[in-house]
FIFI-655335 format. One record per residue: residue in three letters; x, y, z of N, C-alpha, C in turn. Coordinates in steps of 0.02 Angstrom, whole numbers, plus 32768, in hexadecimal, padded with zeros to 4 digits. Layout:
% FIFI-655335
alaXYZXYZXYZ...
END
This chain:
% FIFI-655335
met32441FEA573E324C1FD45783327B1F985787thr32AA1F9A57B432DA1F6457BD32B81F2657D8ser32C51EED57BA32A61EAE57D032BD1E9C5817thr328F1E82583E32A01E6A5881329D1E1D5883ala329A1DFD584932971DB5584632D51D955863ile32CC1D5C588433051D38589F33181CFF5871ser33581CED5870336F1CB55849335F1C74586Eser334F1C40584833451BFF586733871BDA5871gln33BC1BF4585233FD1BD4585934131BD958A2gly34261BA158BF34391BA1590634021B885934ser33C71B7A591933921B5E594233A71B18595Aval33911B06599733A31AC559B333631AA159C9leu33581A6659AF33201A3B59C3333C1A0359EEser332019FA5A2A333919C85A58330219995A6Fleu3317195E5A8432EB19295A9C32FD191A5AE4ala32CB19125B1032D818FF5B5532ED18B75B58thr332518AA5B7A334018665B7D335218505BC4gly333618715BF63345185C5C3A333E18975C6Aser335E18915CA4335C18C55CD733A118DE5CE7gly33A6191E5CF633E4193C5D0B33EC19395D57ser341A19605D71342819605DB933F5198A5DDEala33DB196E5E1533AA19925E3E33CC19CC5E62lys33A91A055E6633C11A405E8933971A4B5EC7thr33B71A615EFD33951A6A5F3C336F1AAD5F3Cile33301AAA5F4F33061AE65F55330C1B015F9Cser33141B435FA1331B1B625FE332E51B975FF0gly32B81BA25FC032841BD35FCB32521BD55F92val32151BED5FA231E01BF65F7031BF1C395F7Ethr31C01C655F4C319E1CA55F52315B1CA05F30leu31251CA65F5830E21CA05F3D30D01CDA5F10gly30A71CCD5EDE30911D025EB030801CE45E6Dasn307D1D0F5E3B306E1CF95DF7309D1D1E5DC6pro30D31CFF5DAF30E41CB85DB831021CAA5DFEthr310C1C6C5E0C312D1C575E4A31781C545E3File319E1C6F5E6F31E61C715E6932051C3E5E99ile322F1C135E7E32511BDF5EA5329A1BF25EAEthr32B31BEC5EEB32FA1BF95EF9331F1BB75EFDala33541BB15ED333801B775ED433C51B905EBFthr33F01B9A5EEE34301BBC5EE334591B985EADgly346F1BC05E7A349A1BA55E4534791B6C5E1Ehis34381B725E1034141B3A5DF1342C1B285DABgly34411B595D84345A1B4C5D4134261B3C5D0Dphe33E61B485D1C33B11B3A5CED33AC1B715CB8ser338A1B615C81337E1B915C4B33331B9B5C42val33201BD45C2632DB1BE05C1432C51BAB5BE2gly328A1B8D5BEE32721B585BC332811B125BDDasp32AD1B0D5C0F32BB1ACB5C2C327D1AAF5C4Fval32761A6D5C4C32411A4B5C6F325E1A2F5CB0ile323F1A3F5CE932591A285D2932211A085D52thr323319D95D7C320419BA5DAA321619CE5DF1ile31E619ED5E1431F01A025E5931CF19CF5E86ala31F319BA5EBA31D819895EE931F119995F30gly31C919855F6131DE198A5FA631D919CE5FC6val31B819FE5FA531B11A415FC2317B1A3F5FF9gly318B1A5A6033315C1A5D606A313A1AA1606Dgly30FC1AA3608330D71AE2608830B71AF56047ala30DF1B0F601930C71B245FD730C51AE85FA8thr309D1AB75FBB309D1A775F9730821A7B5F50ala30611AB25F3F30461ABB5EFB307D1ABA5EC7val30BB1ACA5EDB30F21ACC5EAA310C1A875E99asn30FA1A555EC031111A115EB130F019F95E70gly311819E45E4130FF19CF5DFF313119E05DC9thr311D19DB5D8B314919E85D5231361A2A5D31trp316A1A545D2531601A985D0E31931AAA5CD8ile31841ADF5CB331B21AFC5C8431CB1B3E5CA0ile320C1B485CA0322A1B855CBA321C1BBF5C89thr31FD1BF55CA231EA1C2D5C7832191C685C7Easn32411C6A5CB332721CA05CBD32A31C885CF1lys32DD1CA85CF5330D1C915D2633431CC65D34thr335F1CC05D70339C1CE45D8233CE1CAF5D97thr34081CC45DB0343B1C935DC434211C645DF9asn33FA1C7E5E2933E61C565E63339A1C4B5E69thr33741C645E39332B1C5A5E3B33111C485DF6phe32D51C2C5DF432B31C215DB432681C265DBFala32451C365D8831FC1C415D8C31D81C085D6Aile319E1BF65D8631711BC55D66312C1BE55D5Easn31081BCF5D2C30C71BED5D1C30911BD05D4Aleu30921BE65D8830631BCF5DBB30501C0A5DE7asp30101C155DF12FF81C4B5E1C2FED1C2F5E62thr301A1C415E9130141C2B5ED630001C645F05thr2FE71C9A5EE82FD21CD35F112FA01CBC5F46gly2FAF1CCE5F852F831CBC5FBC2F881C745FD3gly2FB81C4E5FB72FC01C085FC92FEA1BFF6008ser2FF61BC16018301E1BB0605430671BC16049ala30861BDC607C30CC1BF2607830FB1BB56078tyr31341BBF605A31681B8C605A31811B8060A1thr318C1B4160B231A71B3160F531ED1B1360F0ser31F61AE160C632371AC160C2323B1A906088gly32791A7D607832851A45604B32771A526002gly32821A1E5FDA32721A205F9432AF1A1B5F66thr32A419FB5F2E32D719F65EFA32B81A075EB6ala32E11A1D5E8832CD1A2A5E4332FA1A025E15thr32DC19D25DF1330319A65DC532F319B65D7Dpro332519C95D56331819DB5D103317199E5CE2val32F419A65CAB32F819765C74333D197E5C54ala335C19455C41339B19475C1C338A19485BD1trp33A319795BAD339419815B6633CE19695B3Bthr33BD19465B0533EF19325AD333DF19555A92pro340B19825A7A33FE19A45A3B33FC19715A01ile33CA197959D533C4194E599B33F319695965val34221940594E34551958591F343C195458D7asn345D197958AC345319765864340C198B584Fval33ED19B8587533AA19D1586233B31A045829arg338F19F957F333941A2557B9335D1A5957B6ser33211A4757CD32E81A7557CA32B31A5C57FAphe32841A87580B324C1A735836320E1A9B5823thr31D41A7D583031951A9F582631621A7F5854gly31341AA7587031051A88589D30D91AB858C3phe30BD1A9C58FB308B1ABE592330511AD358F6asp303D1AA458CB300F1AB358942FC71A9E58A3gly2FB81A8D58E12F751A7858F12F431AB158F2ala2F041AA058EE2ECE1AD258F22E951AB6591Bala2E751AE059422E3D1ACA596B2E031AB4593Fasn2DDD1A8359572DA01A7059342D6E1AA95937ile2D411AAB59072D0C1ADD59062CCC1ABD5921ile2CB01ADA59552C711AC259722C381AED5958asp2C091ACD59362BD01AF159192B9B1AFA594Fval2B8C1B3859612B591B4759942B1E1B6D5975thr2B171B6759332AE01B8759112A9D1B695928asn2A6C1B9359342A291B7A594829F41B9F591Fleu29B51B8F592E297E1BAB590629751BF6590Fser29941C12594329901C5B594D29CA1C7F592Bser29FC1C5A59112A371C7958F32A241C9A58B0thr2A431CD258A22A3A1CF458622A731CE55832ala2AA51CC2584B2ADE1CAB58222AFF1C725849glu2B2C1C4F58292B4E1C19584A2B731C335887glu2B6F1C0F58BF2B931C2158FC2BC11BE7590File2BFF1BF7591F2C2F1BC459302C571BD7596Earg2C751BA4598C2CA51BAD59C22CE11B8159B5pro2D1D1B9759C92D561B6C59C02D571B3659F6gly2D711AFB59E52D7A1AC65A162DBC1AD05A3Bile2DD31A9C5A5C2E111AA25A822E4C1AAC5A54pro2E821ACD5A6B2EBC1AD75A402EDB1A955A2Carg2EF21A9259EF2F151A5759D52F541A7059B2phe2F8D1A5259C32FCD1A6C59AB2FEB1A425972gly2FC61A0D595E2FDB19E85923301B19C2592Dgln304B19CD5901308A19A9590530C419D758F2ile310019BF58FF313C19E058E5316219AC58BDser317919C1588331A11995585731E519B5584Dphe3218198B584D325C19A65842328419755818glu32A7199157E732D0196A57BA3316196357D8ile3330192657D93372191A57F4339B18EF57C5asp33DD18F857C6340C18CB57A6341C189557D9trp340E185657C73411182057F83458180D580Basp34601801584C349E17E35868348617B2589Dhis347E1773588B3460174358B8348C173158F3gly34C9174C58F534F31742593034F0177B5961asp34CD17B2594E34C917EB597A349417E059B0pro34A217F259EF347117E65A26342D18065A1Aser342B184159FB33EA186159F133C0183C59BEhis33E01821598A33BB17FC595733A717B75972val33D21798599933C0175959BA3383176359E7ala3381179C5A0B334917AB5A38330817B55A11leu330C17D759D732D017E059AE32B3179D5997leu32DE1771598032C7172F596932A9170859A3ala32C8170E59DF32AE16EA5A19326917055A2Darg326017475A28321F17645A3A31E8174D5A0Agln31F9174559CB31C7172C599C31B516E359ADleu31E716BC59BF31DC167559CC31B3166A5A0Casn31C416905A4231A116845A82316316B05A8Bgln315816DD5A5B311D17095A5C311717325A9Cala315117445AB83152176A5AF6314A17B55AE8gln312417D65B13311F181F5B0E3161183E5B23ser317718705AFF31B718905B0D31AF18DC5B0Cala31DB18FD5B3031DE19465B2F3210195C5AFAphe31FF19935AD8322B19B05AA6323319FA5AB5lys326A1A165A9D32771A5E5AA732971A7A5A68leu32791AB05A4E32951AD35A1432AB1B185A2Bval32EC1B265A2533081B675A39331D1B8C59FAleu32FE1BC659EF330E1BF059B5334A1C1C59C5pro336B1C36599133A71C5F599D339B1C9C59C8asp335D1CB659CA334F1CF059F5333D1CDB5A3Cthr33481C9B5A4D333E1C7C5A8F32F51C6B5A9Ehis32C51C7D5A7332811C675A7D327F1C1B5A7Athr325C1BFD5AAA325D1BB55AB232171B985AB4ala320C1B655A8B31CD1B405A8B31D91AFC5AABthr31B21AEC5ADF31B81AAC5B0131751A885AFAphe31771A485AEA313A1A235ADE314619D85AE5asn310F19B25AEC311219695AEE30F7194D5AAEgly310F19135A9B30F718F45A5E310B18AC5A57tyr30F1188D5A22310018475A123122184559CEval3159182159C9317C18185989315417E7595Fmet313618005929310917D75900312B17B858C4lys315D17DB58A7317A17C4586831C317D85866val31EF17A85854323717B6584E32511797580Dpro323D17B257D4324E17945793329617A4577Eile32AD1780574C32ED1790572C32E4179256E1gln330F17B956C1330F17BA5678335517C95661gly336517B5562433A817C0560A33A717BD55BEgly33E117CC55A033E617CB5558342D17D95542val343817DC5502347A17E954E73493182E54FEasp34D01830551834EF186E553034C418905565gln34A518685591347D188355C83490185E5608val348718805640348E185F5680344B183F5692val344D181156C2340F17F256DA33ED1823570Aarg33AF183456FB338B18635725334218505729gly331C1874575232D51867575832B4189E5780thr327118A0577E324B18D157A3322418AF57DBval323718BF5818321818A1585431DA18C85866asp31A418A35875316618C2588B315A18B558D5val314E18E958FB313E18E4594230F81901594Darg30CA18D75964308518EE59723084190C59B8ile306D194A59BD306F196F59FC3032195E5A26thr303E19545A673007194A5A96300C19805ACCgly2FD419A05ADB2FD519D65B0C2FEA1A185AECpro2FF71A4A5B1530081A8D5AFB30511A945AE7val305F1AC65ABE30A31ADC5AB030AF1B1B5ADAser30E31B195B0330F21B515B30312D1B795B14trp31211BB95B0631561BE65AED31701C105B26thr31B11C145B2C31D01C3F5B5F32071C685B3E
END
């Protein structure tokens, strides 16, 4: 059987570093998912956007991950079936992403739910339930360039302990979006080696795949 494995070469890991240009919303189609109309929005699947100022269908106001898109519409993972109809207004502002350069490898999403023991005196064997999902951390090895904006941003996030959004786009376009804290940004070097290190990002909340 021919392998269907994808290459990791060409994967892009990005860090949120601000906000992009707000796009005007002209319509909301209720349902599951909810479809937002914003002519020529230019968003991509996996982008994080903040919707504000929508009248009527106010449930869409908030921060969302785009799960699908066309030239003039995009979908968010929100069930508005039977909700209030759109009346007017609204903007969608995307997160501005900065690709992290010189990434050599990555590994992560390695968390596991806690095991809750619910065994009692009537049990005939151990009984367990899983706790809440835990996504662990993602680690990525980089060759350091302390003058590059993405590396400067990583160091700043470790220093100020600010929560940040990250996005990993695989070559087959599957995209993982998640929030995390930069915990460790080490460096190492040696004879005939470049300066590099493995950055650890502790994930908070869910990992969303689109």
